[in-house]
C-alpha positions, 0 to 999 in steps of 0.5 A, spaced: 053 351 502 049 357 502 042 356 503 042 349 506 043 347 513 050 345 515 047 339 519 045 336 512 050 331 509 050 330 501 052 323 498 058 325 496 060 328 503 058 321 506 062 317 501 068 321 502 068 320 509 067 313 509 073 312 504 078 317 508 075 312 514 077 306 510 084 309 508 085 310 515 083 303 517 088 300 512 093 304 514 093 303 521 092 295 519 098 295 515 102 298 521 099 293 526 101 288 522 108 290 520 109 291 528 106 284 530 111 281 524 117 284 528 114 282 535 114 275 532 121 275 529 123 278 535 120 272 539 123 267 535 130 270 536 129 270 543 127 263 543 133 261 539 137 264 543 134 261 550 135 254 546 142 255 545 143 258 552 140 252 555 144 247 550 150 250 552 148 250 560 147 242 559 154 241 556 157 245 561 153 241 567 155 234 563 162 236 563 162 239 571 158 233 574 164 229 575 168 234 578 166 231 585 168 224 583 175 227 581 176 229 588 175 222 590 179 219 585 185 224 587 184 221 595 184 214 592 190 215 588 194 218 593 192 212 598 194 207 592 201 211 591 202 211 599 201 204 599 206 203 593 211 207 596 210 202 602 211 196 598 217 199 594 221 200 601 219 194 604 221 190 597 228 194 598 229 192 605 228 185 603 232 185 597 238 188 602 237 183 607 237 177 602 244 180 599 247 180 606 244 174 610 246 167 608 241 164 612 235 168 609 230 163 609 231 161 617 230 169 618 224 169 614 220 163 617 223 165 624 226 161 630 223 155 631 219 156 637 215 161 633 213 156 628 
């Protein structure tokens, strides 16, 4: 570089700078492409996980929606059981009376003045 001013660039120097710049650009481009591919893969995995969670949540909701109806069913079943117990006791009373009373039809129909 003796005899030439520092500001002068040769064609060789310009070509070297362009090649270095192009090499850095390609390296950065490859790194960005790899990172974007990793982000896209992660986003797809997250979407798949969210979809699986949504499906399980829907199944749970479908299985638990009837719990409120089960409470009402239990209340009605309890009433039916109470009525059935009453019927059993009444039937036992009728059977007991029929075994002891020879005039049972008269007892069932009642006195003549009530007819």
